N, C-alpha and C positions, 0 to 999 in steps of 0.2 A: 503494501500499500505507499501510495506517494502522499508526502506531507507538502500541504501549500502555505505552509508558514513562511516568513522571510527570514533570508539567510543572514545569520549572525555575523559571518565573516566575509567580506567580499575581497578578493586578492585584488581586484581591478583598482581600487581605489587605496590600496595600502600606502603608497606613497606621497598622496596627496594631502599632507598634514603641513600646515605654515605655524611656525612659533614668532610672535611678535609682543610688544607692549601696547596695551591697550591704548595709551596716548599716541602712539605712532599711528596705530589702526584709524584712531579719530581721527587724527590730522591728513591721514591718506584720504577717507573719505571726505572731509570738509575740503580738501584741495580739488577733489577730482570732480565736484558737483556743487560750483558757485553758482547761484542764481542771482543774477544782477536786477537792481532797481535802476532802470535808465532815468536819469536826470538830465535831461537834453535842454539846454538852456538857450543855447544861440548855434552858430554855424558847425560846431564839434559834433551837435547831434546828428547830423547828414553823415558826418563820419562813423560815427557809432552805429547808425543804422545800416551802412553799407558793411561793417563788421559782421552784421548777422546775415548777410548776402549768402548765398551759397561759393562765391567765389574766394571767398577767405576762411568759410569753415570753422567758426567759433565753436561749433560742437565736439572739436577735439579736445577741447579742454573743460568740456563739462559745462558750459556756460551759455548754451544757447536758449535756455529757459528765462526769457526777459519777463519779469513779474513788474506788474506795475501796481501791486500790492506791497505796501513795505513789510507788512507781517509775515507774506512769503518771500523775503529776500535777505539775502547775507552781504551783499556787495552794491554799493551805492557807486555808482559811475557818475561824479558829476562833471558835466561835458557842455562848458560854454562859461558866458559871462554870467555872475552873480550879481544881481544889484541887490541893494538891502532891502527894497520892497518884496524880492522873492527869498531873501537868506531867512526869514520867518519860518516860511513853507518849508524850504529845505532842512531847516532844524527839526521842526516838527515830524517831517517824515523820518530823518535819522533816528529819531528818539523812539519813534514806532516800530522800527527794525529789531528784532528780536539778536540777544547776543549767542553766540559771536558775530560780530560784523566787521566790515571792512571797507576802506573808501579809496577811490582811485579818482584822482584829479586829473582829468584830460583836457590839455591844451593850456596855452600860457594864460588865459583869462580866468579859467579855475584853478590855477597854481598861484598866479601872481596879480591878477587884475589885467594883465596884458598891456595893451596900448591904452587902455583907460584908465589915466590917472585924474579922474573927476569924482566929485563929491557922491553920485548916486551907485558906483561901483566896489563892491567890497574886494579889497586888495588880496585875495586869496581865500580859498574855502578854508583852509585850516586856522584862520581866526574865529571859524564857528563851530567847525568839527575835527576829528581826527584825521589827518591823512596817512594812507600806509604807502601807497604808489603815486608818483608824480609821472604824467606823460607830457613831454615837450612838444611844441609844435603849434602851428597856427594856421590853419588845423593839421592836428597829426593825422596821418594816413591811419587805414584800420591796422596795418602791420605794426604799427607803433602801439595800438591798444592789445593787440593780441601779446605783443612783448610784455606789456603792463600787467596783462594776465598771468604770463608766466612767471614773472617776480614775483606777484601776489602769492602766486602758488610755491614759490620757493619759500618766502615767509612763513605761510601758514605751516607747511611741512618742518619748520623749525620751532614752532611756538613752546611754549614752557609746558611740563607735564601736567596732567589731569590733577595730580595730586598737590602741585604746586599751586594751580589755579584755586582749587578747593580750599588752602588754605589760606590765600589772601582773600577770598570772599569770607569765610569765618571771622578772620582776623577783623575786616571791616564792618562786620555785623556787629562783632562783641564790642567795638570801641565806640 
């Protein structure tokens, strides 16, 4: 009589075991599935849209899921000139994004105010929110944004251990 129970030992999957640290696995998952929140404010937004086209294939980096909801995003790409009138909206959207979150300043205007040295223009988005990667250019090419995504992935890959982040969280809650 033949048994139909599942086999307890399968020699086909014997060598398919991976050992790693939990923080390394989590950082690998985070860097491989970035969900950008496109904050297109000026001409750099056209280059941001072009990056999502098939010619540049942003899907290779796991970032093709452009989310227009801050609660579903983990990377804000600020592309273009940030005016003081728009700055509060950008900050509000940043605050609504869940942790961990990262920011890319795309273009000269988002990085330093660009050619606009006038009273209505914020001289760099880093005065409002922390920036992880700066992309230079006016406007930067889609290849530059892909390079910025790869730099952000390298940064995420080397973030501190999960235990260290937990310790900092508990220290801030207890103080």
